[in-house]
N, C-alpha and C positions, 0 to 999 in steps of 0.2 A: 581488813586484809585485802579484800578485792580492790578497794579504793587505792591502796598502796601499790598493788600490782598494776592498776590502770595508769597511775602516775608514772610508774617505772616504764611502762610500754610507750607512753606518750613521749617520755624523754628519749627513749631509744629511737622511736620514729623520727623525732625532731632532729636527732643527731644524724640519722641517715639522710634526711632531707637536706640538711646543711651540707653534708658531704657531697650529695648529688648536685646541689646548687653550685658548690665550689668547683666541682669538676666541669659543670656546664659553663661556668664563667671562664675557666681556664681554656676550655675548648673553643669558646667563642672568641677569646682574645687571640688564639692561635689560628683561627680560620681565616681564609683569604678574604680580602676586602670585597664587599659587594659592589659591582659595577652597574651603572645605569646607562645602557647604550641608547643612542638616538633611534627613533623608529626607522626600520629598514637598514640598520647599520650592517654594512658588508664590506669586507676588504677583498679586492680583486687584484690578482697579480699574474704576470705572464713573463716567461723567459724568452730572450731573443739572442741571436748570434751577433758578436762584435768582431768581425774579421780584422786582422792587423792592417794598420795604415790608413783606415778610412773612417768616415762617419757612418753610424748605423742608427736607425730609428725604430720605434715600436710604440704601440698604444694598446690600452685596455678600455673596455666599455662598461659602464655601470649597468646593473640589472634594470630591466624596465620598471618604471615607477620610482627610481632613485636618481640622484645627481651626484657628481663628484664634489666632496667637501674639500679634500686635499689629496695629495699624491706626490710621487717622486719617482726617480730612477736610481738604480744602484748597480755599479760595475761589480760583478761577482768576484773578479780578481783584477788586479791592476799591475801587470808586469812592469817593472822599472818605474812604478808610480806614474804611469803614463796613459792610463785609461780613466777618463773623467766625463762627467755629465756636462753637456753644453746647453741643453734646453730641457725644460720640464714644465708643462702647463696644461690647463684644461681647455677644451673647446666643446661646448655642448655637454653631451653625456659621456664624453671621451676624455681620458687623460693620455697625453702624448709626451714622448721624451726622445732625446737624441744623445748618443754617447760617442765620444771621439777616442779612437784607439790609435795613439801615435807610437805604440810599441811595435815590435816585430813578432808578437805572439798573439794568436787569436784567443778570444775569451767569450764570455756571455754577460748579459745584463738583464735585470728585471725592471719592468715598469709596474707600478702599484698605484691603485686608486682607492681612497676611502670613500665609500658611497653611503647615502642615507636618503630618506624621504626629504624632499625640498623644504628647507626651513624658511621662516619668515624673512622677508627682505632679500631673498637669494638673488645674487647677481654676479656675473663674471665681468670684472672691470680691467681694461687694458690701459697701461700708461702710454704716454707719448713715446714714440720711437726716438732714441737718443744716439748720438754719435759714440762710437767705440773705437778710437784711434789706435793705430798700430803701436804695439809695445806699451799699452796703457790698460788700466783697470777702470771700468765705467760703472756707475750706479744708476739704476732705474727704479722708480717707485710708482706703484699703482695704489691709489687711495680709495677706500670704501666710502660710500655715501654716509651722511649723518644717520645715526641710529643703527648702523651695522658695523661689524668688525671683520677683519680678515680671518676666515676659517682655514684657509690654505692658500697656496699660490706657487708661482714659479716665474720663469722667464724664457726668453728666446734670443737667438742671434741670427744675423743675416749670413753668417759664414758657414760654409760646409767644410772648411779646413780643419785639420786636427789640432791646430795650435790655438784655437779659440774655445775656451771652456768657462764654466761657472767657477766663481770663487766662493760665493755664499748666496743663500736664499732663505729668508726668514721674515716674520712679521715685526713691525715696529709701530706701535700705536694703531692707527686706523689704516696703515699702509702695509703693503708687502714689498720688501726691498730685495732686489737682485743685484749682485755684483758680477760682471762678466770680464774675464781676462782675455785680452787680445795679445797673444804672444807672437803673432805673425807680422808680416811686413805690409799688409794691406789694411786700410781703414775699413771698419765694419760698423754695424748698428746693432742695438740691443733694446729690449723692452721688458717690462714686468707685467704679470697678470695676477690679480687678486680674486679669490673666491670670497664674496662678501655675504653676510647674513647675520641673523640674530638667533642665538641658541642658548638654552639654559646651561648653567654651570660653566660658562665660557671663562677660560683662563689660559694664559700663556706662561709656560714654565721653561726656564733656562737650566741646562745641566751644568755639571762641573767643567771648569776650564781644562782643556786638553793641551798640553805642551808637546810640540813636535820638533825634534832636531832636524837639521838640514838633511834632505835625502831620505826621509822616513815617511811612513804612513801610519794612521791611527784612527780609532773610532771612539766616540763617546755617546752618551744617551741622556735624555731628559724624560722624567716620569710624570704621569698625570696622577693627581691625588684622587682618592676615592670620593665620590662614586663616578667620577668622570672617566672618559676613555679618549685616546688619541684620535683627532679628526684631521690633523695636518701637521706639518713640521718641516724642518730643514736644518740649516747650520749657519752660524754666524762666524765667519772666518776672515776678518779683515787682514790684509797683508799684501804682499807683492804679487806680481803676475805669475810667479812660480808656485803659488799656493792654490791648489785646485780641489774641486768638489768631486770626490769619488762617488758619492750618492748617499741616500738615506731611505729608511723604510720603517713602518710601524711594526712593533712586536709586543704582544701583550698590552700592558699599560704604558709602554715606552715608545719613544721615537729614537732610533739609532742613526747616527750620522758619521760619515767617514771622509777624511781629508788626506790628500797627498801633498807633501811639502817638497817640491822639486827646486825650491830656492836655495840660496847659499847661506841663509841665516835661519835661526829658529823661528817658529811660528806657533800660533795658538788658535784654537777653535772651540766653539761651544754648540752643542746640540740644542735645538729649540723645538718644543712641542706645543701644539694648540690642543686644548682639552675642552670637552663639552659633555653633556649628559642628556638624558631623555627630557 
């Protein structure tokens, strides 16, 4: 009799344990993905004024003991789709950027840097300065040394005029590619800068293609797979001189990117994120 009750109790306990295990499994599957951030991983961001009709610049500095892996700028609003990023690049422990506001409305913009402890092979590589003729789009590429990959990057322009802005900024193989639009009447120059290094879990992810009608603006994103986190990113937006980069920034496990299509034809863009882990 006691033996029968013992077997019955064991069966009840087993059923309870199975229920608890099932609930735990369900909870685990619903829990957020665990992320493995690089040592010292910190995102630094600061807001700056962007008065109407002029170029404005800003910069942020990584905390002591860390270096910028990637970064960008973002126009918080873009009246008439005419506030765009013209430069965004690292120099030392700083990430700097410039925004051109060709509208008649003042706005603001953010400069953001993704910082971490210096990884193996870390180096900031600048491309050759290339010609950016009037009314043309020019591409520049900064290529990382063998054994390293672009963690982040950006570019610059010689122009302070509001009609010269970025079209796209994104990695491609071992290079960081920048496309600069010169919508003005004066020939300028441009260049790219890549942040190079070797990091665990390195992966480049492209988001869904975003289609933009003429005269519209829009944003898209690319997400890092667990356990990686965003360390850099940008946008791939090939097209006419009228397709411009409003900016991008990291958020959670994503990199968000925005484009203004001031051209007379439809355009498309794709957010690109560079991911890594500890």
